N, C-alpha and C positions, 0 to 999 in steps of 0.2 A: 516419433512423428516430432515435423517441425510446427511451431503454432500456427493456427490459422483462427485468423487471420494474423500475420507476421507483425510481429511489433516492431515498430518501426528503429530504424539504427543509423538515422541519419540528421544532421540539423535540423535541417528544414523538416523532417517527419516529426521528431519530437516538438520544435515549437508549436507545427500544426496539433499535434495530440493536446498537448499543455492549453493551446487557445481552445481547443475545443470542448475540454473537461470543464474548464472555466466555466464558459459560455453557459453550459449546460444546467449549472448551478445558477446560474443567475436567472436563465430561462426558468428554472423551477421556483425563484424564488419571485419573479414577479407574477406568477401563477398562484401566489398562494396568498391567501387571507389573512389578516392581522393573527386571528387566534392562530393558524396554522404556524407561525413563527415560534410559538411556544409548547409546540408540541414535544415532548421527549423523545430522546434518540436510544439506541442502542450504545450509546458514549453515556455510562451513569453521571446524572449530573448537568448533562448538555441535553439543551433544545436546539430545533431546526436553524432556529435564527445564531445559536452559537456555533455551530457548524461554519455558517457563513462568514462568520466573523472573523473564525479560524483561519478561512481562505484570506479574507482580505490583509489581517495582519500577517501572514505568512510570504505572500506578495511583496508588499513593503517591506519586509525584513531583507528579503531575497534583492530588492532594490535597494538597501540599506538606507531607508530611509527613518528617521527618530521614531520612537515607538510613541504610543499616545499616553497619555495621562494614566497613571493608575489608578482603578477604583478599587472597592474591596473584592477579594478573589472569593471565588467559590470553592468551599473546603472539598466538598464531594469529588471535585474532578483535579484536586492537588494531590499528588501521590510521587512525583520526584521531580526533579531541577527543570526540565523539559516540562511537565504539565504546569509547574507553577509558572515559568515564563509566559507560556501558551494563555494559560487561564487570567493573569493579568489584563491581556489585550481583551478577552473578551468581556470581562469586567468593567473596561474601560467606555463599552458602548453598552454595557446590559440597559440603559436607560433609553437607547434609539430603538424607535420603530424600526420593523421589520424591512418595512419598504426604505428608508433611508440606510441599511444597513447594505440593501441589494445596491442600491443606487451609488454609493461607494464603490463597492466592487465592479460594478458594471463600467463608471466611468474611472477607475483607476485600471481595470485589466484592459480596454482597450489603448491606452496610455502607455502603459507598461510593454505590452506586446510590440508596439509600434518601437519601442527601445530596446527590446530582444533581439528584435529582427535587424536593427541597425549597429550593431556590435561588433566591433572588432574584434571577435573571438574564435575559436573552434571548441569543437568539445573535449579536446584535451587542454584546451587553457586551463592553468591554475588560477583560481581565485579563493576569495576567503569564505569559509564558511560560517552558518548561521550564528555560532557561539564563538567565533574567533578561530575553529579550527581549519584546515586548507584542504581543497577540494579541486576539482575540475568542474567546468564548465557543464560537460555531460552527466556527471555523479550527481550535481546538482540539481540540474534538469530533471531528469530521472525521479529523483528523489522526490522534486515538485509534484511532476506529474500522478507518482503512485500514489502519494499522501492526499492530493488533493480529489483522486477517483474515488479513495476510502472515504472521503467526505461527500462525495454524490451520493454514493452508494446508501450511507448514514441516510441523508436525507431525502433520497427517496424512499428506503426503508418506513423511514418516519411519518410520511405522507402517503403511503402506500400507492407509489409510482414508478415499479418497476422499469427498467429499462439501462441502455447504453452497456449492457455486459459482452456486446461484442464490438466495443470502442476500439480506439487505438489504446486508450489510457488501460481498456482492460487488460488489451494483450503485452503492455509495459510490466504492468503489475502480474500478472502470471509469469512472462519472461521472468522478473526478479523473485519470484519466490521459487522457480526450478533450479536457476544459478547458484540459489543458498542450500538445496539441498545436500551437497557431499558434508557442507560446514555443520548445518541441523543433525545429519545422520549421526554423525560422531560426538558431536558436542553435546546435544541437545537430546537426543532420542537414543543414545549408548547402544546404536545396531554395531553388533560383533563382526568382526573379519569373518569372510565367506558368507554373506549376508547382503542383500540388495533392496533396497526400498525402491518402489517406484509411482509416483502420481500420476493418474490416468484423469486429466480433464475430459471431462466429456460437453461441453459447450456451454454458453455460445461460441467463449473459444476455447477451439479445442486443442490440446498439447497434451504428449506426454514424453515426461523427463523424471531422472531419478539417481541415483546414485548407490553403488557398491562400495565396501566397505574391505580394507585390505589392511593387512600384516606391514607396517612401515619398518623402515629400516633399521629403526632403534626399538622395534618391537611393540610400539604403539598403533592404535587404529588410526586410517588414515580416509579419508573419505574421496571419491572419484566419481566424476560425471559418467552416467549410464545412460544410455539414451532410448535403448528399446529394452528394456531389461534383461539382457543376454551379456556376459563377458562380450565385450565388444572384439575381444583379443581371439576367442573361439578356445582359451585355456580352461583355466580354474571351472569348476562346477559352482555354482551361487544359489543359495537358497533364497528365492525372487520373493518379496512381497509385494501387492499391487493394491495400492488404493485407488478406489474410483469415485469421484465427486465431481459434482456441477462448478463451472464458474463461479455462480453465488455464494456457493458453500465455500469454495476455496478462499473468497476475498472477505467473507464472514471470522472464519476461523483462521487465516493470516494477519486479519485486522486485530487479531482480540476481541471480536464484538460478540463471538458465542464461542461457548465451551465445545470440546470435540461432541461431548453428550449430545450439542444443540444442533448439530448439522445432520443431514442426511450422507453416508457414506456406506460403500461396501470395501470390504478386505477379502483379498483372495492370498491364504497363505497363512503367515502368524499373526493372528490379530491381535497380539499384543506390542509387537514393533509396528504394527501400522497404528495403532492410537498413540504409541508414544511418537510417531513421528507428528502425526496432527497436533498433539498437544505441545511439539516443540514448534512448531508454526507461529504461536505468537509470539516469538523472539522476536519476528520481522515486525510487528507491530510498529507504524510509524508514531501514532498517536496511543498508548495502551490507554482503555478506558477505566479511569476511577482509580 
């Protein structure tokens, strides 16, 4: 089935999704008491305030603004170069109050959205990525939406304030996961030719998508998109494994916030193949914890 609600695919819809997800974090921040900002999250070594700082830092990096002067990093959060760069931004504001961080995000986000809506670009316009690579405006915007939505869910989980699981950003995140399944099935889950794996997302974002694995011309396995759990051409018989889980469980697993054993799911078919695919989802994590 297609996603419901559908993920926005036009520039205006994606900008709206980005604006909404950042505003949700701002609203959560304004509702916090000062001690709430220090609550730990499912990202080891990161507090609620740290996640809000990360959103500020990423927005400013997207705008190509200079980074803040660096403070001492938090070793618990540094496991690779991406984590190191991010944590320097967090460390630079570690002495700030939580409300000061929220105020910075609220003020800058309003200004930044006006800039983004006025840009003379389209989704296919090539731009510089965060670390010198080249990407498109559309791909960068989708990456911003998915990463920011993960941070929103990190904050919501820490504060025990669930919500926005049916938002446009949630749909963008779910679509990103489904789009990656053919690669994950072969490269990371080692699904064999003649088999297919399907993710059945039960909501609030409803979605069903998957990948079948076939033998390529060079004899190596190749992943192909599968929309219904059956061979779309009605040819070969496939061994189909279906994994059913909620939007919340999918997010926590694909963001590498919880292990496969820490989420609720059911498998119809090859249990080992289903678990391998769920294990592989963490390769998509925008910010691996720890």
